[in-house]
C-alpha positions in Angstrom: 129.9 -59.6 151.2 130.3 -62.7 153.4 131.1 -66.1 151.7 128.1 -68.4 151.9 128.7 -71.5 154.0 128.7 -74.8 152.1 129.3 -78.4 153.3 132.3 -78.6 151.0 133.8 -75.6 152.7 133.4 -77.1 156.1 135.4 -80.2 155.0 138.3 -78.5 153.4 138.8 -74.7 153.7 141.9 -74.6 151.5 140.1 -76.5 148.7 137.1 -74.3 149.1 139.2 -71.2 148.4 140.5 -72.8 145.2 136.9 -73.5 144.2 135.9 -69.9 144.9 138.8 -68.5 142.9 138.1 -70.8 140.0 134.4 -70.0 140.0 135.3 -66.3 140.0 137.6 -66.9 137.0 134.7 -68.4 135.0 132.5 -65.5 135.8 135.1 -62.9 135.0 135.8 -64.6 131.7 132.0 -64.4 131.0 132.0 -60.7 131.9 134.7 -60.0 129.3 132.9 -62.3 126.7 135.6 -64.9 126.6 133.2 -67.8 126.4 132.0 -70.4 123.8 128.7 -71.6 125.3 129.4 -74.8 127.3 132.7 -75.4 125.5 136.2 -74.4 126.7 137.4 -74.8 130.2 139.2 -73.2 133.1 140.9 -75.6 135.5 142.7 -75.5 138.9 145.1 -77.9 140.6 144.3 -79.1 144.1 146.9 -79.7 146.7 147.7 -83.3 147.6 150.0 -86.3 147.0 147.7 -87.6 144.2 147.1 -85.1 141.5 143.5 -83.9 141.3 141.9 -81.0 139.6 138.7 -78.9 139.4 136.8 -78.4 136.2 133.4 -77.1 135.3 130.3 -79.2 135.5 129.4 -79.8 131.8 126.4 -77.7 130.7 126.8 -74.9 133.2 127.4 -71.6 131.5 130.4 -69.5 132.6 128.3 -66.7 134.0 126.4 -69.2 136.2 129.4 -70.9 137.7 129.5 -71.5 141.5 132.1 -73.0 143.6 129.9 -76.1 144.2 129.5 -76.6 140.4 133.1 -77.5 140.0 133.9 -81.2 139.8 137.0 -82.9 141.1 138.7 -85.1 138.5 142.0 -87.0 138.1 144.8 -86.4 135.6 142.9 -88.5 133.0 139.7 -86.4 133.3 137.9 -89.1 135.2 135.5 -87.9 137.9 136.6 -88.6 141.4 134.2 -86.2 143.1 132.6 -88.0 146.0 129.2 -86.3 145.3 129.0 -88.1 141.9 128.4 -91.4 143.5 124.8 -90.4 144.3 124.2 -88.1 141.3 126.5 -89.1 138.4 124.5 -87.3 135.7 124.7 -84.0 137.7 128.5 -84.1 137.9 129.2 -84.9 134.3 132.3 -83.3 132.8 133.8 -83.1 129.3 136.8 -85.4 129.8 138.1 -84.7 126.3 138.2 -81.0 127.2 140.8 -81.8 129.9 143.4 -83.1 127.5 145.0 -79.7 127.0 144.7 -78.7 130.6 146.1 -82.0 132.0 149.1 -81.6 129.8 150.0 -78.3 131.4 149.0 -79.2 134.9 151.0 -82.4 135.0 154.1 -80.8 133.5 154.1 -77.4 135.2 153.6 -77.5 138.9 154.1 -73.7 139.0 150.8 -73.2 137.1 147.8 -73.7 139.3 145.2 -72.3 137.0 144.8 -72.9 133.2 142.5 -71.0 130.9 141.6 -72.0 127.4 139.4 -69.8 125.1 137.8 -69.8 121.7 137.2 -66.1 121.3 136.7 -64.6 117.8 139.9 -62.5 118.0 142.0 -65.2 119.6 140.9 -67.8 117.0 141.4 -65.3 114.2 145.0 -64.5 115.3 145.7 -68.3 115.7 144.8 -68.7 112.0 147.2 -65.9 110.8 150.6 -67.2 109.6 152.5 -64.5 111.5 150.8 -65.1 114.8 150.7 -62.4 117.4 152.4 -59.2 116.1 154.3 -56.8 118.3 152.1 -53.8 117.4 150.5 -53.0 120.7 151.6 -52.6 124.3 149.4 -55.5 125.3 151.1 -57.7 122.7 154.6 -56.6 123.9 153.9 -58.3 127.3 154.3 -61.5 125.4 157.3 -60.6 123.3 159.6 -63.6 123.3 157.3 -65.2 125.9 154.6 -66.9 123.8 154.4 -70.5 122.7 152.7 -71.8 119.5 151.1 -75.3 119.1 150.0 -76.6 115.6 146.5 -77.8 115.3 146.1 -81.6 115.4 142.3 -81.9 115.4 139.9 -82.0 118.4 142.1 -82.7 121.5 141.0 -86.2 122.1 144.4 -87.9 121.8 146.3 -88.0 125.1 149.6 -88.4 123.1 149.2 -84.8 122.1 149.9 -83.7 125.7 153.7 -84.2 125.3 153.7 -81.8 122.3 151.6 -79.2 124.0 154.0 -79.1 126.9 157.0 -78.9 124.6 155.4 -76.0 122.6 154.5 -74.1 125.8 158.0 -74.3 127.1 158.7 -72.1 130.0 156.0 -69.6 129.0 152.7 -68.9 130.6 150.7 -68.3 127.4 150.3 -70.0 124.1 148.5 -69.7 120.8 146.8 -72.9 119.7 147.0 -72.7 115.9 143.5 -72.7 114.2 142.0 -73.1 117.6 142.3 -70.4 120.2 144.3 -69.2 123.2 145.8 -70.7 126.3 147.0 -68.9 129.4 148.0 -70.0 132.9 149.3 -68.7 136.2 150.2 -69.8 139.7 147.1 -68.0 141.0 143.7 -67.1 139.6 144.9 -63.5 139.5 147.9 -64.3 137.4 146.0 -66.5 135.0 143.4 -63.8 134.5 146.1 -61.2 133.9 147.7 -63.4 131.2 144.5 -64.2 129.3 143.2 -60.6 129.6 146.3 -59.1 128.0 146.5 -61.8 125.4 142.9 -61.4 124.4 143.2 -57.6 124.2 146.3 -57.9 122.1 144.5 -60.2 119.7 141.5 -57.8 119.5 143.8 -54.9 118.7 145.6 -56.9 116.0 142.5 -58.0 114.2 141.2 -54.4 114.1 144.6 -53.0 113.0 145.0 -55.5 110.2 141.3 -54.9 109.1 142.1 -51.2 108.8 144.1 -51.9 105.7 146.9 -49.4 106.4 150.6 -50.3 106.8 151.4 -51.4 110.3 154.0 -49.7 112.4 156.4 -51.9 114.5 158.5 -50.8 117.5 162.2 -51.5 117.3 163.5 -54.8 118.7 165.1 -52.9 121.6 161.8 -51.2 122.5 160.0 -54.6 122.3 162.5 -56.2 124.6 162.4 -53.3 127.0 158.6 -53.3 127.2 158.5 -57.1 127.8 160.9 -56.7 130.7 158.9 -53.8 132.1 156.0 -56.1 132.6 158.2 -58.2 134.9 159.2 -55.3 137.2 159.2 -55.6 141.0 155.6 -54.4 141.6 154.1 -56.5 138.8 152.6 -59.0 141.3 151.0 -56.2 143.2 149.5 -54.7 140.1 148.2 -58.2 139.0 146.5 -58.6 142.4 144.9 -55.1 142.2 143.5 -55.9 138.7 142.1 -59.2 140.0 140.4 -57.5 143.0 138.9 -54.9 140.6 137.7 -57.8 138.4 136.0 -59.4 141.3 134.0 -56.3 142.0 132.6 -56.6 138.4 131.0 -60.0 139.2 129.5 -59.2 142.6 125.9 -60.4 142.5 123.9 -60.8 145.7 121.3 -62.8 143.8 123.8 -65.3 142.5 127.0 -65.6 144.5 129.8 -67.6 142.9 131.0 -68.5 146.4 128.3 -71.0 147.1 
């Protein structure tokens, strides 16, 4: 399928590709039921000397998202999209929702895409004292590579950003206690790979705990080995293959995300 031409695409091809990748992330998240109506966000950093980012237009559902629905904002969550001058109401964003994302984007230049979710399984694990348990292969991807951030209320206070960054550390994924999940990556493909595995690990844990039987844990050596295997030489290629497969799931001639 050919990408539909858009005036934004004509002005900046590189930015348009980021828009398409981000819109695809929204639709893939919807496909795997990682949505919370119009709440939660997925963001992307744009290239340039002055930090700017893309976020969803408030009120657009994830499965409806198009590249042109994404709004350019600054690091404070203020709209700087040139289209908003004529239609400010149409380009409204949830600035408070960018607090978490801005913390990561501003501190970690290696992470171009940031995903935050409120899924039932993710939120449930975030409320369990022990956090994510190393009881599944999906969970072992994050063994020793997962941050935790204590709940501080709805993320309206910009001062919380410093603590979010500290708790994420050098990781690409984090559990927000009593709240949900966060995952990020250099590319849309990598960010999707992180949130998909983290969400599946949480789903497996909730079902295993609900079963009521004693849980079986791999040895520490096996946990460490498995985590390292996820970082093997061809991991990037596998991540890209998974992303290309995910894109096929959201192909829709009647509603193309690339417009």
